[in-house]
Every structure is written in structure tokens, then in C-alpha cells.
KOLGU-4560 file (N, C-alpha, C; in nm, 3 decimals, padded with zeros to 5 digits):
<recs>
<n_xx: 09.776 n_yy: 09.274 n_zz: 07.427 ca_xx: 09.662 ca_yy: 09.279 ca_zz: 07.320 c_xx: 09.616 c_yy: 09.175 c_zz: 07.284 mol: A seq: 1 type: UNK>
<n_xx: 09.727 n_yy: 09.047 n_zz: 07.285 ca_xx: 09.658 ca_yy: 08.971 ca_zz: 07.207 c_xx: 09.649 c_yy: 08.801 c_zz: 07.322 mol: A seq: 2 type: UNK>
<n_xx: 09.683 n_yy: 08.832 n_zz: 07.476 ca_xx: 09.628 ca_yy: 08.743 ca_zz: 07.537 c_xx: 09.534 c_yy: 08.794 c_zz: 07.630 mol: A seq: 3 type: UNK>
<n_xx: 09.408 n_yy: 08.708 n_zz: 07.637 ca_xx: 09.268 ca_yy: 08.752 ca_zz: 07.669 c_xx: 09.257 c_yy: 08.716 c_zz: 07.827 mol: A seq: 4 type: UNK>
<n_xx: 09.314 n_yy: 08.586 n_zz: 07.860 ca_xx: 09.327 ca_yy: 08.549 ca_zz: 07.990 c_xx: 09.463 c_yy: 08.653 c_zz: 08.085 mol: A seq: 5 type: UNK>
<n_xx: 09.513 n_yy: 08.663 n_zz: 08.008 ca_xx: 09.641 ca_yy: 08.790 ca_zz: 08.076 c_xx: 09.520 c_yy: 08.921 c_zz: 08.106 mol: A seq: 6 type: UNK>
<n_xx: 09.422 n_yy: 08.961 n_zz: 08.030 ca_xx: 09.392 ca_yy: 09.094 ca_zz: 08.042 c_xx: 09.246 c_yy: 09.070 c_zz: 08.156 mol: A seq: 7 type: UNK>
<n_xx: 09.193 n_yy: 08.978 n_zz: 08.147 ca_xx: 09.115 ca_yy: 08.938 ca_zz: 08.228 c_xx: 09.188 c_yy: 08.914 c_zz: 08.387 mol: A seq: 8 type: UNK>
<n_xx: 09.321 n_yy: 08.879 n_zz: 08.377 ca_xx: 09.376 ca_yy: 08.874 ca_zz: 08.522 c_xx: 09.391 c_yy: 09.017 c_zz: 08.606 mol: A seq: 9 type: UNK>
<n_xx: 09.385 n_yy: 09.123 n_zz: 08.487 ca_xx: 09.374 ca_yy: 09.250 ca_zz: 08.548 c_xx: 09.342 c_yy: 09.275 c_zz: 08.676 mol: A seq: 10 type: UNK>
<n_xx: 09.160 n_yy: 09.221 n_zz: 08.600 ca_xx: 09.046 ca_yy: 09.259 ca_zz: 08.741 c_xx: 09.074 c_yy: 09.156 c_zz: 08.810 mol: A seq: 11 type: UNK>
<n_xx: 09.082 n_yy: 09.036 n_zz: 08.805 ca_xx: 09.092 ca_yy: 08.952 ca_zz: 08.920 c_xx: 09.164 c_yy: 08.933 c_zz: 09.008 mol: A seq: 12 type: UNK>
<n_xx: 09.337 n_yy: 08.925 n_zz: 08.939 ca_xx: 09.442 ca_yy: 08.897 ca_zz: 09.029 c_xx: 09.518 c_yy: 09.038 c_zz: 09.056 mol: A seq: 13 type: UNK>
<n_xx: 09.582 n_yy: 09.078 n_zz: 08.957 ca_xx: 09.660 ca_yy: 09.253 ca_zz: 08.984 c_xx: 09.600 c_yy: 09.295 c_zz: 09.045 mol: A seq: 14 type: UNK>
<n_xx: 09.522 n_yy: 09.371 n_zz: 08.972 ca_xx: 09.455 ca_yy: 09.522 ca_zz: 09.042 c_xx: 09.407 c_yy: 09.475 c_zz: 09.201 mol: A seq: 15 type: UNK>
<n_xx: 09.352 n_yy: 09.384 n_zz: 09.213 ca_xx: 09.346 ca_yy: 09.342 ca_zz: 09.369 c_xx: 09.469 c_yy: 09.280 c_zz: 09.481 mol: A seq: 16 type: UNK>
<n_xx: 09.574 n_yy: 09.262 n_zz: 09.386 ca_xx: 09.682 ca_yy: 09.250 ca_zz: 09.463 c_xx: 09.767 c_yy: 09.382 c_zz: 09.504 mol: A seq: 17 type: UNK>
<n_xx: 09.737 n_yy: 09.458 n_zz: 09.409 ca_xx: 09.816 ca_yy: 09.652 ca_zz: 09.390 c_xx: 09.748 c_yy: 09.705 c_zz: 09.519 mol: A seq: 18 type: UNK>
<n_xx: 09.611 n_yy: 09.698 n_zz: 09.518 ca_xx: 09.532 ca_yy: 09.774 ca_zz: 09.639 c_xx: 09.563 c_yy: 09.689 c_zz: 09.734 mol: A seq: 19 type: UNK>
<n_xx: 09.588 n_yy: 09.592 n_zz: 09.771 ca_xx: 09.607 ca_yy: 09.509 ca_zz: 09.859 c_xx: 09.705 c_yy: 09.588 c_zz: 09.961 mol: A seq: 20 type: UNK>
<n_xx: 09.836 n_yy: 09.535 n_zz: 09.868 ca_xx: 09.967 ca_yy: 09.615 ca_zz: 09.967 c_xx: 10.034 c_yy: 09.746 c_zz: 09.902 mol: A seq: 21 type: UNK>
<n_xx: 09.949 n_yy: 09.819 n_zz: 09.813 ca_xx: 09.988 ca_yy: 09.976 ca_zz: 09.827 c_xx: 09.853 c_yy: 10.037 c_zz: 09.792 mol: A seq: 22 type: UNK>
<n_xx: 09.742 n_yy: 10.079 n_zz: 09.864 ca_xx: 09.631 ca_yy: 10.122 ca_zz: 09.869 c_xx: 09.583 c_yy: 10.245 c_zz: 09.791 mol: A seq: 23 type: UNK>
<n_xx: 09.711 n_yy: 10.307 n_zz: 09.798 ca_xx: 09.723 ca_yy: 10.485 ca_zz: 09.710 c_xx: 09.779 c_yy: 10.447 c_zz: 09.644 mol: A seq: 24 type: UNK>
<n_xx: 09.863 n_yy: 10.355 n_zz: 09.616 ca_xx: 09.903 ca_yy: 10.373 ca_zz: 09.447 c_xx: 09.827 c_yy: 10.378 c_zz: 09.326 mol: A seq: 25 type: UNK>
<n_xx: 09.879 n_yy: 10.481 n_zz: 09.226 ca_xx: 09.764 ca_yy: 10.496 ca_zz: 09.099 c_xx: 09.773 c_yy: 10.371 c_zz: 09.024 mol: A seq: 26 type: UNK>
<n_xx: 09.713 n_yy: 10.324 n_zz: 08.949 ca_xx: 09.757 ca_yy: 10.217 ca_zz: 08.862 c_xx: 09.734 c_yy: 10.265 c_zz: 08.701 mol: A seq: 27 type: UNK>
<n_xx: 09.801 n_yy: 10.212 n_zz: 08.633 ca_xx: 09.835 ca_yy: 10.279 ca_zz: 08.552 c_xx: 09.800 c_yy: 10.141 c_zz: 08.418 mol: A seq: 28 type: UNK>
<n_xx: 09.755 n_yy: 10.142 n_zz: 08.345 ca_xx: 09.682 ca_yy: 09.957 ca_zz: 08.251 c_xx: 09.728 c_yy: 10.022 c_zz: 08.125 mol: A seq: 29 type: UNK>
<n_xx: 09.805 n_yy: 09.963 n_zz: 08.107 ca_xx: 09.928 ca_yy: 09.943 ca_zz: 07.923 c_xx: 09.932 c_yy: 09.814 c_zz: 07.881 mol: A seq: 30 type: UNK>
<n_xx: 09.842 n_yy: 09.857 n_zz: 07.770 ca_xx: 09.844 ca_yy: 09.710 ca_zz: 07.675 c_xx: 09.960 c_yy: 09.748 c_zz: 07.579 mol: A seq: 31 type: UNK>
<n_xx: 10.041 n_yy: 09.598 n_zz: 07.553 ca_xx: 10.143 ca_yy: 09.618 ca_zz: 07.490 c_xx: 10.097 c_yy: 09.547 c_zz: 07.360 mol: A seq: 32 type: UNK>
<n_xx: 10.215 n_yy: 09.512 n_zz: 07.313 ca_xx: 10.203 ca_yy: 09.449 ca_zz: 07.181 c_xx: 10.101 c_yy: 09.505 c_zz: 07.061 mol: A seq: 33 type: UNK>
<n_xx: 10.118 n_yy: 09.640 n_zz: 07.078 ca_xx: 10.045 ca_yy: 09.726 ca_zz: 06.949 c_xx: 10.029 c_yy: 09.648 c_zz: 06.857 mol: A seq: 34 type: UNK>
<n_xx: 10.204 n_yy: 09.651 n_zz: 06.805 ca_xx: 10.195 ca_yy: 09.592 ca_zz: 06.631 c_xx: 10.131 c_yy: 09.482 c_zz: 06.618 mol: A seq: 35 type: UNK>
<n_xx: 10.073 n_yy: 09.334 n_zz: 06.699 ca_xx: 10.018 ca_yy: 09.260 ca_zz: 06.705 c_xx: 09.873 c_yy: 09.287 c_zz: 06.664 mol: A seq: 36 type: UNK>
<n_xx: 09.810 n_yy: 09.394 n_zz: 06.655 ca_xx: 09.694 ca_yy: 09.433 ca_zz: 06.577 c_xx: 09.658 c_yy: 09.410 c_zz: 06.430 mol: A seq: 37 type: UNK>
<n_xx: 09.496 n_yy: 09.355 n_zz: 06.433 ca_xx: 09.480 ca_yy: 09.306 ca_zz: 06.295 c_xx: 09.499 c_yy: 09.340 c_zz: 06.194 mol: A seq: 38 type: UNK>
<n_xx: 09.483 n_yy: 09.538 n_zz: 06.236 ca_xx: 09.518 ca_yy: 09.660 ca_zz: 06.155 c_xx: 09.668 c_yy: 09.654 c_zz: 06.072 mol: A seq: 39 type: UNK>
<n_xx: 09.732 n_yy: 09.591 n_zz: 06.171 ca_xx: 09.881 ca_yy: 09.616 ca_zz: 06.136 c_xx: 09.930 c_yy: 09.497 c_zz: 06.038 mol: A seq: 40 type: UNK>
<n_xx: 09.830 n_yy: 09.433 n_zz: 05.944 ca_xx: 09.897 ca_yy: 09.328 ca_zz: 05.901 c_xx: 09.974 c_yy: 09.173 c_zz: 05.962 mol: A seq: 41 type: UNK>
<n_xx: 09.884 n_yy: 09.191 n_zz: 06.122 ca_xx: 09.917 ca_yy: 09.067 ca_zz: 06.129 c_xx: 09.780 c_yy: 08.954 c_zz: 06.185 mol: A seq: 42 type: UNK>
<n_xx: 09.692 n_yy: 08.989 n_zz: 06.098 ca_xx: 09.587 ca_yy: 08.904 ca_zz: 06.126 c_xx: 09.617 c_yy: 08.739 c_zz: 06.161 mol: A seq: 43 type: UNK>
<n_xx: 09.692 n_yy: 08.699 n_zz: 06.115 ca_xx: 09.687 ca_yy: 08.580 ca_zz: 06.088 c_xx: 09.815 c_yy: 08.501 c_zz: 06.177 mol: A seq: 44 type: UNK>
<n_xx: 09.951 n_yy: 08.577 n_zz: 06.235 ca_xx: 10.011 ca_yy: 08.547 ca_zz: 06.310 c_xx: 09.948 c_yy: 08.564 c_zz: 06.488 mol: A seq: 45 type: UNK>
<n_xx: 09.775 n_yy: 08.636 n_zz: 06.471 ca_xx: 09.737 ca_yy: 08.628 ca_zz: 06.562 c_xx: 09.668 c_yy: 08.514 c_zz: 06.585 mol: A seq: 46 type: UNK>
<n_xx: 09.553 n_yy: 08.474 n_zz: 06.506 ca_xx: 09.528 ca_yy: 08.440 ca_zz: 06.465 c_xx: 09.537 c_yy: 08.273 c_zz: 06.468 mol: A seq: 47 type: UNK>
<n_xx: 09.696 n_yy: 08.251 n_zz: 06.501 ca_xx: 09.744 ca_yy: 08.132 ca_zz: 06.508 c_xx: 09.733 c_yy: 08.103 c_zz: 06.704 mol: A seq: 48 type: UNK>
<n_xx: 09.737 n_yy: 08.170 n_zz: 06.706 ca_xx: 09.743 ca_yy: 08.169 ca_zz: 06.894 c_xx: 09.589 c_yy: 08.096 c_zz: 06.929 mol: A seq: 49 type: UNK>
<n_xx: 09.521 n_yy: 08.133 n_zz: 06.864 ca_xx: 09.359 ca_yy: 08.095 ca_zz: 06.858 c_xx: 09.280 c_yy: 08.194 c_zz: 06.935 mol: A seq: 50 type: UNK>
<n_xx: 09.325 n_yy: 08.314 n_zz: 06.924 ca_xx: 09.272 ca_yy: 08.438 ca_zz: 07.048 c_xx: 09.312 c_yy: 08.564 c_zz: 06.877 mol: A seq: 51 type: UNK>
<n_xx: 09.169 n_yy: 08.652 n_zz: 06.968 ca_xx: 09.168 ca_yy: 08.783 ca_zz: 06.910 c_xx: 09.225 c_yy: 08.889 c_zz: 06.977 mol: A seq: 52 type: UNK>
<n_xx: 09.285 n_yy: 08.990 n_zz: 06.884 ca_xx: 09.336 ca_yy: 09.095 ca_zz: 06.966 c_xx: 09.194 c_yy: 09.203 c_zz: 07.014 mol: A seq: 53 type: UNK>
<n_xx: 09.283 n_yy: 09.257 n_zz: 07.151 ca_xx: 09.138 ca_yy: 09.325 ca_zz: 07.215 c_xx: 09.144 c_yy: 09.445 c_zz: 07.191 mol: A seq: 54 type: UNK>
<n_xx: 09.082 n_yy: 09.513 n_zz: 07.163 ca_xx: 09.040 ca_yy: 09.673 ca_zz: 07.113 c_xx: 09.070 c_yy: 09.754 c_zz: 07.236 mol: A seq: 55 type: UNK>
<n_xx: 09.104 n_yy: 09.890 n_zz: 07.157 ca_xx: 09.080 ca_yy: 10.022 ca_zz: 07.279 c_xx: 08.999 c_yy: 10.050 c_zz: 07.339 mol: A seq: 56 type: UNK>
<n_xx: 08.866 n_yy: 09.989 n_zz: 07.328 ca_xx: 08.715 ca_yy: 10.023 ca_zz: 07.371 c_xx: 08.709 c_yy: 09.903 c_zz: 07.467 mol: A seq: 57 type: UNK>
<n_xx: 08.758 n_yy: 09.807 n_zz: 07.466 ca_xx: 08.818 ca_yy: 09.677 ca_zz: 07.598 c_xx: 08.903 c_yy: 09.706 c_zz: 07.662 mol: A seq: 58 type: UNK>
<n_xx: 09.005 n_yy: 09.789 n_zz: 07.652 ca_xx: 09.085 ca_yy: 09.823 ca_zz: 07.731 c_xx: 09.047 c_yy: 09.971 c_zz: 07.815 mol: A seq: 59 type: UNK>
<n_xx: 08.987 n_yy: 10.041 n_zz: 07.753 ca_xx: 08.918 ca_yy: 10.157 ca_zz: 07.807 c_xx: 08.835 c_yy: 10.123 c_zz: 07.915 mol: A seq: 60 type: UNK>
<n_xx: 08.746 n_yy: 10.007 n_zz: 07.870 ca_xx: 08.620 ca_yy: 09.980 ca_zz: 07.949 c_xx: 08.692 c_yy: 09.874 c_zz: 08.120 mol: A seq: 61 type: UNK>
<n_xx: 08.837 n_yy: 09.810 n_zz: 08.095 ca_xx: 08.863 ca_yy: 09.788 ca_zz: 08.196 c_xx: 08.977 c_yy: 09.898 c_zz: 08.302 mol: A seq: 62 type: UNK>
<n_xx: 09.022 n_yy: 09.942 n_zz: 08.230 ca_xx: 08.999 ca_yy: 10.083 ca_zz: 08.298 c_xx: 08.985 c_yy: 10.149 c_zz: 08.390 mol: A seq: 63 type: UNK>
<n_xx: 08.842 n_yy: 10.167 n_zz: 08.320 ca_xx: 08.723 ca_yy: 10.239 ca_zz: 08.433 c_xx: 08.659 c_yy: 10.136 c_zz: 08.534 mol: A seq: 64 type: UNK>
<n_xx: 08.652 n_yy: 10.000 n_zz: 08.477 ca_xx: 08.633 ca_yy: 09.941 ca_zz: 08.574 c_xx: 08.734 c_yy: 09.902 c_zz: 08.700 mol: A seq: 65 type: UNK>
<n_xx: 08.878 n_yy: 09.895 n_zz: 08.675 ca_xx: 08.941 ca_yy: 09.881 ca_zz: 08.796 c_xx: 08.982 c_yy: 10.001 c_zz: 08.891 mol: A seq: 66 type: UNK>
<n_xx: 08.922 n_yy: 10.135 n_zz: 08.825 ca_xx: 08.969 ca_yy: 10.270 ca_zz: 08.839 c_xx: 09.113 c_yy: 10.263 c_zz: 08.822 mol: A seq: 67 type: UNK>
<n_xx: 09.171 n_yy: 10.251 n_zz: 08.697 ca_xx: 09.315 ca_yy: 10.295 ca_zz: 08.668 c_xx: 09.287 c_yy: 10.474 c_zz: 08.660 mol: A seq: 68 type: UNK>
<n_xx: 09.397 n_yy: 10.473 n_zz: 08.675 ca_xx: 09.451 ca_yy: 10.648 ca_zz: 08.698 c_xx: 09.431 c_yy: 10.644 c_zz: 08.475 mol: A seq: 69 type: UNK>
<n_xx: 09.441 n_yy: 10.570 n_zz: 08.417 ca_xx: 09.485 ca_yy: 10.577 ca_zz: 08.286 c_xx: 09.481 c_yy: 10.448 c_zz: 08.195 mol: A seq: 70 type: UNK>
<n_xx: 09.457 n_yy: 10.485 n_zz: 08.022 ca_xx: 09.463 ca_yy: 10.344 ca_zz: 07.978 c_xx: 09.544 c_yy: 10.431 c_zz: 07.854 mol: A seq: 71 type: UNK>
<n_xx: 09.683 n_yy: 10.298 n_zz: 07.830 ca_xx: 09.805 ca_yy: 10.350 ca_zz: 07.746 c_xx: 09.782 c_yy: 10.221 c_zz: 07.641 mol: A seq: 72 type: UNK>
<n_xx: 09.817 n_yy: 10.234 n_zz: 07.526 ca_xx: 09.870 ca_yy: 10.104 ca_zz: 07.408 c_xx: 10.008 c_yy: 10.185 c_zz: 07.375 mol: A seq: 73 type: UNK>
<n_xx: 10.093 n_yy: 10.050 n_zz: 07.391 ca_xx: 10.238 ca_yy: 10.079 ca_zz: 07.307 c_xx: 10.251 c_yy: 09.938 c_zz: 07.211 mol: A seq: 74 type: UNK>
<n_xx: 10.414 n_yy: 09.939 n_zz: 07.133 ca_xx: 10.470 ca_yy: 09.813 ca_zz: 07.105 c_xx: 10.591 c_yy: 09.858 c_zz: 07.165 mol: A seq: 75 type: UNK>
<n_xx: 10.647 n_yy: 09.747 n_zz: 07.163 ca_xx: 10.830 ca_yy: 09.782 ca_zz: 07.174 c_xx: 10.898 c_yy: 09.756 c_zz: 07.108 mol: A seq: 76 type: UNK>
<n_xx: 10.830 n_yy: 09.694 n_zz: 07.001 ca_xx: 10.865 ca_yy: 09.649 ca_zz: 06.877 c_xx: 10.893 c_yy: 09.740 c_zz: 06.792 mol: A seq: 77 type: UNK>
<n_xx: 10.803 n_yy: 09.840 n_zz: 06.819 ca_xx: 10.795 ca_yy: 09.923 ca_zz: 06.731 c_xx: 10.854 c_yy: 10.135 c_zz: 06.782 mol: A seq: 78 type: UNK>
<n_xx: 10.832 n_yy: 10.128 n_zz: 06.872 ca_xx: 10.838 ca_yy: 10.187 ca_zz: 07.001 c_xx: 10.732 c_yy: 10.274 c_zz: 06.968 mol: A seq: 79 type: UNK>
<n_xx: 10.607 n_yy: 10.236 n_zz: 06.948 ca_xx: 10.518 ca_yy: 10.318 ca_zz: 06.892 c_xx: 10.409 c_yy: 10.340 c_zz: 07.020 mol: A seq: 80 type: UNK>
<n_xx: 10.415 n_yy: 10.498 n_zz: 07.118 ca_xx: 10.329 ca_yy: 10.479 ca_zz: 07.257 c_xx: 10.488 c_yy: 10.496 c_zz: 07.352 mol: A seq: 81 type: UNK>
<n_xx: 10.589 n_yy: 10.425 n_zz: 07.360 ca_xx: 10.631 ca_yy: 10.325 ca_zz: 07.464 c_xx: 10.725 c_yy: 10.509 c_zz: 07.527 mol: A seq: 82 type: UNK>
<n_xx: 10.757 n_yy: 10.609 n_zz: 07.456 ca_xx: 10.761 ca_yy: 10.729 ca_zz: 07.531 c_xx: 10.633 c_yy: 10.785 c_zz: 07.586 mol: A seq: 83 type: UNK>
<n_xx: 10.522 n_yy: 10.782 n_zz: 07.571 ca_xx: 10.404 ca_yy: 10.831 ca_zz: 07.649 c_xx: 10.380 c_yy: 10.761 c_zz: 07.755 mol: A seq: 84 type: UNK>
<n_xx: 10.408 n_yy: 10.597 n_zz: 07.743 ca_xx: 10.397 ca_yy: 10.547 ca_zz: 07.870 c_xx: 10.518 c_yy: 10.600 c_zz: 08.005 mol: A seq: 85 type: UNK>
<n_xx: 10.592 n_yy: 10.603 n_zz: 07.975 ca_xx: 10.732 ca_yy: 10.651 ca_zz: 08.042 c_xx: 10.665 c_yy: 10.765 c_zz: 08.093 mol: A seq: 86 type: UNK>
<n_xx: 10.646 n_yy: 10.879 n_zz: 08.029 ca_xx: 10.646 ca_yy: 10.990 ca_zz: 08.067 c_xx: 10.493 c_yy: 11.026 c_zz: 08.158 mol: A seq: 87 type: UNK>
<n_xx: 10.365 n_yy: 10.960 n_zz: 08.113 ca_xx: 10.221 ca_yy: 10.950 ca_zz: 08.167 c_xx: 10.293 c_yy: 10.880 c_zz: 08.340 mol: A seq: 88 type: UNK>
<n_xx: 10.349 n_yy: 10.770 n_zz: 08.376 ca_xx: 10.377 ca_yy: 10.694 ca_zz: 08.462 c_xx: 10.465 c_yy: 10.805 c_zz: 08.505 mol: A seq: 89 type: UNK>
<n_xx: 10.574 n_yy: 10.869 n_zz: 08.503 ca_xx: 10.647 ca_yy: 10.962 ca_zz: 08.540 c_xx: 10.599 c_yy: 11.119 c_zz: 08.631 mol: A seq: 90 type: UNK>
<n_xx: 10.447 n_yy: 11.143 n_zz: 08.525 ca_xx: 10.412 ca_yy: 11.222 ca_zz: 08.622 c_xx: 10.315 c_yy: 11.225 c_zz: 08.678 mol: A seq: 91 type: UNK>
<n_xx: 10.243 n_yy: 11.053 n_zz: 08.671 ca_xx: 10.161 ca_yy: 11.009 ca_zz: 08.804 c_xx: 10.228 c_yy: 11.015 c_zz: 08.900 mol: A seq: 92 type: UNK>
<n_xx: 10.361 n_yy: 10.947 n_zz: 08.940 ca_xx: 10.445 ca_yy: 10.955 ca_zz: 09.049 c_xx: 10.503 c_yy: 11.082 c_zz: 09.096 mol: A seq: 93 type: UNK>
<n_xx: 10.502 n_yy: 11.153 n_zz: 09.022 ca_xx: 10.529 ca_yy: 11.279 ca_zz: 09.049 c_xx: 10.414 c_yy: 11.384 c_zz: 09.136 mol: A seq: 94 type: UNK>
<n_xx: 10.275 n_yy: 11.335 n_zz: 09.094 ca_xx: 10.155 ca_yy: 11.365 ca_zz: 09.159 c_xx: 10.148 c_yy: 11.316 c_zz: 09.300 mol: A seq: 95 type: UNK>
<n_xx: 10.172 n_yy: 11.169 n_zz: 09.284 ca_xx: 10.177 ca_yy: 11.082 ca_zz: 09.437 c_xx: 10.236 c_yy: 11.165 c_zz: 09.544 mol: A seq: 96 type: UNK>
<n_xx: 10.354 n_yy: 11.135 n_zz: 09.452 ca_xx: 10.462 ca_yy: 11.249 ca_zz: 09.584 c_xx: 10.426 c_yy: 11.310 c_zz: 09.626 mol: A seq: 97 type: UNK>
<n_xx: 10.412 n_yy: 11.463 n_zz: 09.559 ca_xx: 10.348 ca_yy: 11.607 ca_zz: 09.609 c_xx: 10.242 c_yy: 11.579 c_zz: 09.678 mol: A seq: 98 type: UNK>
<n_xx: 10.163 n_yy: 11.507 n_zz: 09.669 ca_xx: 10.002 ca_yy: 11.454 ca_zz: 09.699 c_xx: 10.084 c_yy: 11.404 c_zz: 09.890 mol: A seq: 99 type: UNK>
<n_xx: 10.160 n_yy: 11.334 n_zz: 09.903 ca_xx: 10.179 ca_yy: 11.288 ca_zz: 10.003 c_xx: 10.229 c_yy: 11.370 c_zz: 10.089 mol: A seq: 100 type: UNK>
<n_xx: 10.363 n_yy: 11.451 n_zz: 10.031 ca_xx: 10.470 ca_yy: 11.545 ca_zz: 10.070 c_xx: 10.335 c_yy: 11.669 c_zz: 10.122 mol: A seq: 101 type: UNK>
<n_xx: 10.202 n_yy: 11.750 n_zz: 10.086 ca_xx: 10.128 ca_yy: 11.792 ca_zz: 10.108 c_xx: 10.048 c_yy: 11.696 c_zz: 10.236 mol: A seq: 102 type: UNK>
<n_xx: 10.012 n_yy: 11.601 n_zz: 10.221 ca_xx: 09.919 ca_yy: 11.551 ca_zz: 10.337 c_xx: 10.011 c_yy: 11.574 c_zz: 10.472 mol: A seq: 103 type: UNK>
<n_xx: 10.157 n_yy: 11.506 n_zz: 10.436 ca_xx: 10.221 ca_yy: 11.530 ca_zz: 10.560 c_xx: 10.260 c_yy: 11.657 c_zz: 10.630 mol: A seq: 104 type: UNK>
<n_xx: 10.314 n_yy: 11.738 n_zz: 10.552 ca_xx: 10.346 ca_yy: 11.900 ca_zz: 10.600 c_xx: 10.208 c_yy: 11.943 c_zz: 10.658 mol: A seq: 105 type: UNK>
<n_xx: 10.020 n_yy: 11.933 n_zz: 10.601 ca_xx: 09.936 ca_yy: 11.954 ca_zz: 10.654 c_xx: 09.906 c_yy: 11.893 c_zz: 10.793 mol: A seq: 106 type: UNK>
<n_xx: 09.966 n_yy: 11.724 n_zz: 10.792 ca_xx: 09.913 ca_yy: 11.716 ca_zz: 10.954 c_xx: 10.023 c_yy: 11.778 c_zz: 11.069 mol: A seq: 107 type: UNK>
<n_xx: 10.183 n_yy: 11.784 n_zz: 10.980 ca_xx: 10.267 ca_yy: 11.825 ca_zz: 11.065 c_xx: 10.190 c_yy: 11.978 c_zz: 11.154 mol: A seq: 108 type: UNK>
<n_xx: 10.142 n_yy: 12.068 n_zz: 11.020 ca_xx: 10.061 ca_yy: 12.196 ca_zz: 11.107 c_xx: 09.963 c_yy: 12.187 c_zz: 11.191 mol: A seq: 109 type: UNK>
<n_xx: 09.894 n_yy: 12.045 n_zz: 11.163 ca_xx: 09.774 ca_yy: 12.088 ca_zz: 11.320 c_xx: 09.849 c_yy: 11.981 c_zz: 11.387 mol: A seq: 110 type: UNK>
<n_xx: 09.919 n_yy: 11.886 n_zz: 11.442 ca_xx: 09.960 ca_yy: 11.836 ca_zz: 11.546 c_xx: 10.150 c_yy: 11.875 c_zz: 11.583 mol: A seq: 111 type: UNK>
<n_xx: 10.170 n_yy: 11.947 n_zz: 11.548 ca_xx: 10.341 ca_yy: 12.024 ca_zz: 11.516 c_xx: 10.402 c_yy: 11.909 c_zz: 11.710 mol: A seq: 112 type: UNK>
<n_xx: 10.319 n_yy: 11.985 n_zz: 11.758 ca_xx: 10.362 ca_yy: 11.907 ca_zz: 11.927 c_xx: 10.400 c_yy: 11.730 c_zz: 11.885 mol: A seq: 113 type: UNK>
<n_xx: 10.332 n_yy: 11.652 n_zz: 11.799 ca_xx: 10.321 ca_yy: 11.479 ca_zz: 11.823 c_xx: 10.425 c_yy: 11.458 c_zz: 11.653 mol: A seq: 114 type: UNK>
<n_xx: 10.473 n_yy: 11.570 n_zz: 11.579 ca_xx: 10.559 ca_yy: 11.525 ca_zz: 11.498 c_xx: 10.738 c_yy: 11.594 c_zz: 11.527 mol: A seq: 115 type: UNK>
<n_xx: 10.752 n_yy: 11.568 n_zz: 11.641 ca_xx: 10.897 ca_yy: 11.625 ca_zz: 11.654 c_xx: 10.989 c_yy: 11.506 c_zz: 11.602 mol: A seq: 116 type: UNK>
<n_xx: 10.956 n_yy: 11.426 n_zz: 11.565 ca_xx: 11.042 ca_yy: 11.307 ca_zz: 11.500 c_xx: 11.072 c_yy: 11.365 c_zz: 11.371 mol: A seq: 117 type: UNK>
<n_xx: 11.008 n_yy: 11.461 n_zz: 11.284 ca_xx: 11.001 ca_yy: 11.467 ca_zz: 11.165 c_xx: 11.073 c_yy: 11.609 c_zz: 11.169 mol: A seq: 118 type: UNK>
<n_xx: 11.078 n_yy: 11.682 n_zz: 11.255 ca_xx: 11.206 ca_yy: 11.768 ca_zz: 11.273 c_xx: 11.352 c_yy: 11.758 c_zz: 11.282 mol: A seq: 119 type: UNK>
<n_xx: 11.389 n_yy: 11.808 n_zz: 11.184 ca_xx: 11.551 ca_yy: 11.763 ca_zz: 11.139 c_xx: 11.645 c_yy: 11.887 c_zz: 11.212 mol: A seq: 120 type: UNK>
</recs>
């Protein structure tokens, strides 16, 4: 939440790479260092880096722009939102696993004679 360059690299570098190597993987955009937000009393600390803290609206806009499955904020220092991040990530992983299993089962039903190698 304090590094503008890192934030911009989400759309320019990281998400395109993920989409290239894992085109069907859901992307969860997580903003870290929430404890360094100006309203948490660390405005001077963030200003010392020469950058302003990113706002929630900017993160949600980026999430929509890169077609992420969601946007969350957390702080590992205060543990605020960390449990939510892991819960949402696990939920996304389970949904993807279920969808993949369903697709594979549907293909098997339609083309059973070609899927002999999947039968144990």
C-alpha cells in the first residue's frame, strides 16, 4: 500500500505473467502493509519514502482492471485481515478444484471411450 511502483507492476508485469503461465488460475489482489496508512498515524513514515499510501478505491479499481477474483487488504504487523486473506484464497482454490473436477467428469461422460487412461 506504500509502493506505487509495485502497485503499477500488478497490471504491467505480474498479472500478464500469471495469465500466460496459468491462464485459468484466479488472481486475488492483496494490498499489504495496511498499518502504514496515514489514518493509522504513520503519515510521516510513509512521506519519508516520497510516496503516498494507496487508497482502497485505487486497489478495487486495479482489481477490476486486471479481472481479479477479489481485492483484500491486510497487515502482517497487526494481523488485521490476514485470516481473511487465507480464508478467501483457500475458498478460491477449492472452487477451482471443484470446477476442474466437474469439467473433467463432463468430458469423461461425453467421450468415455477416449478416457480409458483415467479409469483406475
